[in-house]
C-alpha positions as CSV (number, residue, x, y, z in Angstrom):
1,M,-25.8,-134.3,130.0
2,V,-24.1,-131.5,131.8
3,N,-20.4,-131.3,132.7
4,D,-20.7,-131.0,136.6
5,S,-22.4,-134.3,137.0
6,Q,-21.8,-136.6,134.0
7,E,-20.9,-139.4,136.3
8,R,-24.6,-139.8,137.4
9,H,-25.7,-139.8,133.6
10,R,-27.4,-143.4,132.9
11,S,-27.0,-143.5,129.1
12,Q,-28.0,-146.6,127.8
13,A,-26.8,-146.3,124.3
14,K,-26.0,-143.4,122.0
15,H,-28.2,-142.5,119.0
16,K,-26.7,-142.9,115.6
17,N,-27.3,-139.9,113.5
18,P,-26.3,-140.7,109.8
19,R,-28.3,-137.6,108.6
20,A,-27.3,-134.9,111.0
21,K,-28.5,-132.0,109.0
22,S,-31.7,-133.3,108.2
23,T,-32.3,-134.4,111.8
24,L,-31.8,-130.9,112.9
25,I,-34.5,-129.6,110.6
26,I,-36.8,-132.2,111.7
27,G,-35.9,-131.8,115.3
28,L,-36.4,-128.1,115.4
29,A,-39.9,-128.3,113.7
30,A,-41.0,-131.1,116.0
31,V,-40.1,-129.0,119.0
32,A,-42.6,-126.4,117.7
33,L,-45.4,-129.0,117.6
34,V,-46.0,-130.5,121.0
35,G,-44.0,-130.2,124.2
36,G,-40.5,-130.2,122.9
37,G,-41.1,-132.4,119.7
38,V,-42.6,-135.5,121.0
39,L,-44.2,-136.7,117.7
40,G,-40.9,-136.1,115.9
41,G,-38.9,-137.9,118.6
42,Y,-41.4,-141.0,118.5
43,M,-41.0,-141.2,114.7
44,L,-37.2,-141.2,115.2
45,R,-37.2,-143.8,117.9
46,G,-40.1,-146.0,117.1
47,N,-39.2,-148.1,120.1
48,N,-37.6,-148.2,123.6
49,Q,-34.3,-149.3,122.5
50,G,-31.1,-147.2,122.3
51,K,-32.5,-144.4,124.4
52,E,-30.2,-141.8,125.7
53,E,-31.5,-140.5,129.0
54,P,-31.4,-137.0,130.4
55,Q,-28.7,-135.9,133.0
56,K,-30.0,-136.2,136.6
57,V,-30.2,-132.8,138.2
58,A,-30.1,-134.1,142.0
59,S,-26.5,-133.0,142.4
60,T,-27.5,-129.5,141.0
61,V,-30.7,-128.8,142.7
62,S,-30.0,-130.7,146.1
63,N,-27.2,-128.2,147.4
64,K,-29.5,-125.5,146.8
65,N,-32.5,-127.2,148.4
66,A,-30.3,-127.9,151.6
67,N,-29.2,-124.4,151.7
68,N,-32.7,-123.2,151.4
69,S,-34.0,-125.2,154.1
70,S,-31.3,-124.1,156.5
71,K,-31.9,-120.5,155.4
72,A,-35.6,-120.9,155.9
73,I,-35.2,-122.0,159.5
74,A,-32.5,-119.4,160.2
75,S,-34.7,-116.6,158.9
76,R,-37.2,-117.3,161.4
77,D,-37.0,-115.9,164.9
78,T,-37.0,-118.8,167.2
79,S,-35.7,-117.1,170.5
80,S,-39.2,-116.9,172.0
81,S,-39.7,-120.6,171.9
82,T,-39.9,-122.2,175.3
83,T,-41.3,-125.6,174.3
84,S,-40.0,-128.4,176.9
85,Q,-39.7,-132.0,176.4
86,K,-42.8,-132.8,178.1
87,N,-44.9,-130.7,175.6
88,V,-43.5,-132.8,172.6
89,P,-46.8,-134.8,172.1
90,V,-48.6,-131.4,172.1
91,D,-46.3,-129.5,169.6
92,A,-45.2,-132.3,167.6
93,P,-47.5,-132.7,164.5
94,K,-50.2,-135.4,164.9
95,N,-50.4,-136.1,161.2
96,L,-47.7,-135.3,158.6
97,S,-50.0,-136.3,155.7
98,G,-50.1,-134.0,152.8
99,T,-48.3,-132.3,149.8
100,Y,-44.8,-131.0,150.2
101,F,-42.8,-128.8,147.8
102,E,-39.2,-128.9,146.6
103,P,-37.8,-125.3,146.9
104,A,-36.0,-125.0,143.7
105,T,-38.1,-127.1,141.1
106,A,-41.8,-127.1,142.1
107,D,-41.6,-130.8,142.2
108,T,-43.9,-132.3,144.9
109,A,-43.8,-135.3,147.4
110,T,-47.0,-136.9,148.9
111,V,-47.0,-138.2,152.5
112,N,-49.7,-140.5,154.0
113,K,-50.1,-141.7,157.5
114,S,-50.5,-145.7,158.2
115,S,-52.5,-147.0,160.9
116,D,-49.4,-148.0,162.8
117,G,-48.1,-144.5,163.1
118,S,-45.5,-144.8,160.3
119,Y,-45.5,-142.7,157.1
120,E,-45.1,-143.4,153.5
121,I,-43.7,-140.7,151.1
122,H,-44.0,-140.7,147.3
123,Y,-41.8,-138.5,145.2
124,S,-40.0,-138.4,141.7
125,T,-36.5,-138.5,140.9
126,A,-34.6,-138.7,137.4
127,D,-34.7,-142.5,137.9
128,G,-38.5,-142.4,138.3
129,Q,-41.1,-142.8,141.0
130,V,-39.9,-143.6,144.5
131,T,-41.8,-144.8,147.7
132,A,-40.3,-144.7,151.0
133,T,-41.5,-145.3,154.8
134,F,-40.4,-143.8,158.0
135,T,-41.6,-143.3,161.7
136,P,-40.7,-139.9,163.4
137,K,-39.2,-140.0,166.8
138,W,-39.8,-136.3,168.0
139,Q,-37.2,-134.3,170.0
140,V,-37.1,-130.6,170.9
141,G,-34.5,-128.1,170.8
142,G,-33.5,-124.6,169.4
143,G,-37.1,-123.6,169.0
144,V,-38.2,-126.4,166.7
145,V,-39.5,-129.9,167.0
146,S,-37.3,-132.3,165.1
147,S,-36.9,-136.1,164.3
148,A,-34.2,-138.0,162.4
149,T,-35.0,-141.5,161.8
150,P,-34.1,-144.3,159.2
151,M,-36.1,-144.5,156.0
152,K,-36.8,-147.7,153.9
153,K,-36.8,-146.9,150.0
154,S,-38.6,-148.9,147.6
155,D,-35.4,-149.6,145.6
156,G,-34.0,-151.4,148.7
157,N,-31.6,-148.6,149.8
158,T,-31.5,-148.3,153.6
159,A,-28.7,-145.8,153.9
160,F,-31.0,-142.8,154.0
161,K,-32.4,-140.9,157.0
162,M,-35.7,-138.9,157.2
163,E,-35.1,-135.6,159.0
164,I,-37.8,-133.5,159.9
165,M,-37.9,-130.0,161.4
166,V,-40.9,-128.1,162.5
167,D,-40.5,-124.6,163.2
168,F,-43.2,-122.7,165.2
169,A,-41.9,-119.2,165.0
170,G,-44.2,-118.3,162.0
171,S,-47.9,-117.9,161.6
172,K,-48.3,-121.4,161.1
173,P,-45.9,-124.4,161.6
174,L,-43.3,-124.9,158.8
175,I,-42.4,-128.6,158.2
176,I,-39.1,-129.4,156.4
177,L,-38.5,-132.9,155.4
178,T,-34.9,-133.8,154.2
179,M,-33.9,-137.1,152.9
180,T,-30.2,-137.7,153.1
181,D,-27.5,-140.4,153.2
182,G,-24.9,-137.9,154.2
183,N,-23.9,-137.1,150.7
184,K,-25.1,-133.4,149.8
185,A,-25.4,-134.7,146.1
186,H,-28.0,-137.1,147.1
187,T,-30.0,-135.0,149.4
188,L,-33.7,-133.9,148.7
189,T,-35.7,-131.4,150.5
190,F,-39.4,-130.7,150.8
191,R,-41.3,-128.1,152.7
192,S,-44.9,-127.8,153.7
193,E,-45.2,-124.4,152.2
194,K,-44.4,-123.8,148.5
195,A,-41.4,-121.6,148.2
196,V,-42.0,-118.2,146.6
197,L,-39.2,-117.4,144.1
198,T,-38.6,-113.8,143.5
199,D,-36.5,-112.3,140.7
200,A,-33.5,-112.3,142.9
201,D,-33.5,-116.0,142.5
202,N,-33.4,-115.7,138.8
203,K,-30.4,-113.3,138.7
204,A,-28.0,-116.2,138.8
205,I,-29.4,-117.1,135.2
206,L,-27.3,-114.1,133.9
207,V,-24.1,-115.7,134.8
208,G,-25.0,-119.1,133.5
209,D,-26.8,-120.8,136.3
210,L,-30.2,-122.2,135.3
211,S,-31.0,-123.9,138.8
212,S,-34.2,-121.6,139.5
213,F,-35.7,-123.2,136.4
214,A,-34.2,-126.8,137.0
215,G,-36.7,-129.6,136.6
216,Q,-38.9,-131.8,134.3
217,Y,-41.4,-129.9,131.9
218,S,-44.3,-130.9,129.8
219,N,-47.6,-129.2,128.3
220,D,-51.1,-130.4,127.8
221,A,-50.6,-131.0,124.2
222,F,-47.8,-133.4,125.0
223,E,-49.7,-135.2,127.6
224,K,-52.8,-135.6,125.3
225,A,-50.5,-137.0,122.8
226,I,-49.3,-139.6,125.1
227,K,-53.0,-140.5,126.2
228,D,-54.0,-140.6,122.5
229,S,-51.2,-143.4,122.0
230,N,-52.5,-145.4,124.7
231,Y,-49.4,-144.4,126.7
232,T,-47.2,-146.1,124.1
233,L,-45.6,-143.1,122.6
234,G,-42.0,-143.5,122.1
235,G,-42.2,-147.2,122.6
236,Y,-42.9,-146.9,126.3
237,T,-45.5,-148.7,128.3
238,K,-48.3,-147.1,130.5
239,K,-46.4,-148.1,133.5
240,D,-43.2,-146.3,132.4
241,Y,-45.3,-143.0,132.2
242,L,-47.3,-143.6,135.3
243,E,-44.1,-144.0,137.2
244,N,-42.3,-141.4,135.3
245,R,-39.6,-143.7,133.9
246,T,-39.5,-142.2,130.4
247,T,-37.0,-139.6,128.8
248,N,-39.6,-138.2,126.7
249,F,-40.1,-135.1,128.9
250,D,-38.1,-131.9,128.5
251,F,-35.6,-131.1,131.3
252,I,-33.6,-128.1,132.4
253,T,-30.5,-128.6,134.5
254,K,-27.9,-126.0,136.0
255,D,-26.3,-125.5,132.7
256,G,-28.1,-127.5,130.0
257,Y,-31.4,-128.5,128.4
258,W,-32.6,-132.0,127.5
259,E,-35.3,-131.9,124.5
260,G,-37.2,-135.2,125.3
261,G,-39.2,-135.7,122.1
262,M,-35.8,-135.9,120.0
263,H,-33.5,-136.8,122.8
264,A,-31.4,-133.8,121.8
265,N,-28.9,-132.7,124.5
266,Y,-27.6,-129.0,124.7
267,T,-25.4,-127.4,127.0
268,L,-24.9,-123.7,128.1
269,D,-23.0,-121.6,125.6
270,K,-20.5,-120.1,128.2
271,K,-19.2,-117.6,125.7
272,N,-22.7,-116.1,125.0
273,L,-24.1,-115.9,128.5
274,P,-28.1,-115.5,128.9
275,Q,-29.8,-112.2,128.5
276,K,-32.7,-110.6,130.4
277,I,-35.5,-109.3,127.9
278,K,-38.5,-107.7,129.2
279,G,-38.7,-109.8,132.5
280,Y,-37.8,-113.1,130.9
281,Y,-34.3,-114.7,129.9
282,K,-33.0,-115.7,126.6
283,V,-30.5,-118.7,127.1
284,N,-28.1,-119.5,124.3
285,L,-27.2,-123.3,124.0
286,L,-24.9,-125.4,121.9
287,G,-25.7,-128.9,120.7
288,A,-23.9,-131.6,122.9
289,N,-25.0,-135.0,121.1
290,A,-25.3,-136.3,117.5
291,I,-29.0,-135.6,117.4
292,A,-28.6,-132.0,118.4
293,I,-25.6,-131.8,116.3
294,V,-22.6,-131.0,118.4
295,G,-21.9,-127.2,118.5
296,Q,-25.2,-126.3,116.8
297,K,-26.5,-122.9,118.4
298,I,-30.0,-122.6,119.5
299,S,-31.7,-120.4,122.1
300,I,-34.7,-121.0,124.4
301,L,-36.7,-118.5,126.7
302,L,-37.1,-118.9,130.5
303,I,-40.1,-117.2,131.6
304,P,-40.7,-116.6,135.3
305,A,-44.1,-117.0,136.7
306,G,-46.1,-113.7,136.4
307,V,-44.0,-112.4,133.5
308,K,-45.5,-111.7,130.2
309,A,-44.3,-114.1,127.4
310,P,-43.5,-112.9,123.8
311,D,-47.1,-114.0,122.9
312,G,-48.6,-111.9,125.6
313,S,-49.6,-114.7,127.9
314,I,-49.1,-114.6,131.6
315,S,-49.1,-117.8,133.9
316,D,-48.7,-118.4,137.6
317,E,-46.3,-121.1,136.7
318,K,-42.6,-120.4,135.4
319,R,-42.4,-121.7,131.7
320,V,-39.9,-122.5,128.9
321,A,-40.3,-121.5,125.2
322,P,-38.1,-124.0,123.5
323,G,-39.7,-123.7,119.9
324,V,-37.9,-122.2,116.9
325,D,-40.3,-119.1,117.1
326,N,-40.6,-119.2,121.0
327,Q,-44.4,-119.5,120.7
328,L,-44.6,-123.0,122.1
329,M,-44.8,-123.0,126.0
330,I,-44.0,-125.7,128.4
331,R,-44.5,-125.7,132.1
332,P,-43.3,-127.9,135.1
333,Y,-44.2,-131.4,135.1
334,H,-47.5,-132.1,136.9
335,D,-47.7,-135.0,139.0
336,K,-50.6,-137.5,138.0
337,W,-51.3,-135.5,134.8
338,W,-53.1,-138.4,133.3
339,E,-55.9,-137.9,135.8
340,K,-57.0,-134.7,134.1
């Protein structure tokens, strides 16, 4: 979907678009209906065949995640720590269970402890829901308690390690979980504390880097439409939705936008860089596939948390306004949204 990581694009088949101009009109109208044009997208597809999938953002986000985790540790004063090896059972967490947050995207991971002392972690990727198991082996050094042990993923991949760092320099321990196979493009990092993004994190938008908004998006209306369809919207099954294996949700990447309902792919207009307007960002995009109409210009708004949107609303979550009139709002994808 995006130029810097096309090799990871799992497109199964390209959509045919015999009526490009009418498709644009339908597409933009559908975007303004629900969460990125879900109903219009369903009418176009009708089934699960011939789907073009959104580009993964793992390579885009993961490098920032790795940098953020190391910066978080470096920024804490660990010089006063005098923990010794014999104190590891005291200082090491007795239970890692809980919710962890990905620094750049607001995605979450859930960790549960088993009776044998091992742990199971559940998290989402562009490929869907992943489960993995690991057992920590604690060590002390440099003012932190750490562990690096193999992890077994539900997809059968055994090349990954679970690296854990527990930093005691703050008011409470900061736990950082990093899953890596040695390739930075595959690295995922989660923290026990939700990262607080400031406006400084969004400044890169002005030079064409949308990473601070990277991730999957939805809204209540879209999720209601999925429920009302008995989880068959777009030709998918309920299992597909519960395991987040559909391409119906909107997606922001470092330099592009996937409109899930219509399967329209857009890339950043590098000749017309984003502008900041009253605290939010107007991003100019170009169509990158037949459904979006190659070269067709559109714009979306990226609205940071706490910033007033054009409709006067304010949210504690970052939001995207992809509609033709910028009145429709989508927010980050929520795990287990179907339970609401």
